[in-house]
N, C-alpha and C positions, 0 to 999 in steps of 0.2 A: 609663456608669453614674453616676447622681447621687451626690454625696458625702453621707455621713451624719455628723452631728456629735452629740456629747454635750455638753450644757451643764449644769454643776454650779453650783448657786446656794446662797448662804447669806445670812443676814440678822441684824442685831443691833439691839436697841432698837426693834423694829418695832411693839410695842404702843403704844397712845396715851399711856399713863402711863410713868413711868420716865425714864431719862436722855434728854436732849434731842437728841443726835446719832444719828439713825437711819441705818443703812447697808444697802444691798443690793449684793451682789457676785456675780460669775459668772466662771467659766473655761470656755472653749469649746475643744474639740479634736476632730479627726477620729476617728471610732470605731475606725478601723483602727490607730491609734497607741496606743490605751489600754493594751494588754497590755505593750508595750515601756516606756511611761511608768511603769506600776506596778512593773515590774521594776527600772527605774533608781532609783525611790524606795526600793525595798527594799534595793538595793545601798548607797545612801547611809546607810540606817539600820544596815546591817551594818557599814559602815566606821566608824561611831561607836558600835559595840557596843550598839546598840538592837535590841529585838525587832521582828519584822515587824509586830506588832500595836500598836507604840507609836504613839499618836495625835499627829500634828502639830497644834499648837494654840497660838494667840497667847498665851493665859494661861499656857502652860508655858514660854515663853521665859525663860531664866535664864542667868547667867554660865556654869554648868556645861554647858549645852547650846547655847551661842551658836554655836560652830563648826558644829554640826549644822544649825542653822537658817540660817546663812549659806550653807551648801552647798545647802540646799533653795531659797533665794532665787536663787542663781546658776543652779541647774538650771532654774528657771522661765524666767529671762531668756535662757538659752542655747538653750532649746528653742523653735524657731519654730513648733511645732505648737500651743503653748499661748498663748491670748490671754485677757486679763483686762479686765473693766470693772466699775466701781463707781459707784453713785449715792449721794450723801450728802445728807441732809435735816435741817435744823434744825427740829425739831418746835415750837420756841417761836414760829415765825412762822405756823404753820398756823391757818387760820380755816375749819373745815369748814362751819360754819353759813352763812358768806358765800357759799360756792360750792355750797351745798345738797348736801353729800355726807357720807357716814359715813367714819369712819377706815378701815374695810375697803375702801370704794370708792377712797379715796386710795391705799391699799396696792396695789391692783391697777393703778392708773394708774402708780405708781412702778415696778412690775415691768415694765410695758410700756415705760417710759422706759429701764429697764435693758437689756431684751432687744432693743429695736428696732434696735440697731446690732450685735447679735451673731447673731441668727437669719439664716441664709443666704437670699439672694434665690433661689438655686436649690439644690435638694437637700432633705434631711430633717433633723430634729433631735429628740432626746429630751432632756427637761429633768428634772433630778433636784434635789430640794430636801431640805435637812436638816429632820428633824422638830423642831418648836419648841414647840408647845402642844397642848392638848386639842382645839382646833378645826382641827387641821392638815388632816385629810381633807376636811372641808367646804370649807375655803378653797382647797385644791388643785383640786377639781372646778370651783369657780367661776373660779379663775385660768385654767384650761385654756379654759373657755368664753370668758372675756373676751379672752384673747390670740388665740384663733382668730378671733373676730369682728374684733378690731383689725387683724389681718393679712389679713383677708378669706380666711382659710383655712377656709372653711365645711365642707369635706369632710375636714379634718384630714389633708391629704396632706403638709403640711410639718411641722406640730407633731404628730408621731406620738403622743407620750405625755408626760405629766407625772406623776411619781410621787415619793413620799418614800423616802428612804434614811436610814440611820443613819450619821452622819459618821465614827464611829470605824471603820467598815468600808470607807470610800471615800477612798483617798489623795488624789485630785485635789480632792475637796471639802474636805479638810483644808487644802490650800494656799490655797483661797479664804478660809477662816477666818483663816489666817496673814496674808495680804495685806490683808484687810479690817480686821483688828485693828490692823495697823501704820498704815494710813491714818487710822483713827480716833484712834489714839494721837498721830499727828503733828498732828491738829487739836484736841488737848486740851493746851494748854500747861501746865496745872497738874499733869499726871501726870509722875512722874519714875521712871526705871529705866535704869540704865547699859546693861544688856544690850539692852533693848528700844530704847533710843535709838540704840545702835550699829546694830541691824538696820534701823531707820528710815533712818539715814544711808546704809546700803548700798543700800536700795531707791531712795532719792533719786538716788544716784550711777548705779545701773544703768538707771534709767528716764529720767534727766535731767529729772525734774519735782520740784517742791517738795512735792507731795502736798496742799498747802493751797489750791490753785487748780485750776480745771477745765483739762483738756488740750484740745488741738484736737479737735473732734468727729470728725475723720478719723483720729485716732490709733487704731491697731489693736492693738498689743501690750499697752499698759498705758493704758487709757482711764479718766479720772476726770471725773465730772460732779457739780459742786456745785449742787444744785437751790436756786434763790433765790426760790421762791414765784411763779414765772411758768410759763407753758405753753410755753416756748421749745422744749423737746424732746419735748413730748407729742404 
């Protein structure tokens, strides 16, 4: 029987305006392990006297909850069923006119770059994205079409579905937010926070990566790609 994976995706600063560092992140895991993963995350919350509905979120990292977030980071790295990939883009170098593309078209290209090393060569996957803006449904339909064409999955036998979910309801998606936020923080030297800096150092230690440079493309557990304005991975 072919393996089925769920891929949970999050994004920050994806609009053309706003902060310059755009990030797309994703966690993949076998669908058969999701129930156990969610239970383990709930156990960690209980251990720290947090409700099951408490949302794991980078912006909520604080001295008072640092130990909780450290346990979440350790759980991610200790669980070999969870794999993470992130693509970071400096929007200041973008020149859509030169490449005859819209920002939406570039957005879809970057999602392909994110997912091309996660989507299984054999098996099936379901992709879940956090709802971000009023055009979310329109963009998700187009993203499914673009990805299926890019992977030559014209019958959608691999990319079974792409749908939106609300991040506060999905624990694994919340971990994407946490890791993506930490990596962006590590790439913004002007930002200061003792608790967040401590968490970033933990992630550096557990991953053995600086977070400010791309990992080897073959890295599976914790893969980082800093897009430099070339088509290297497209």
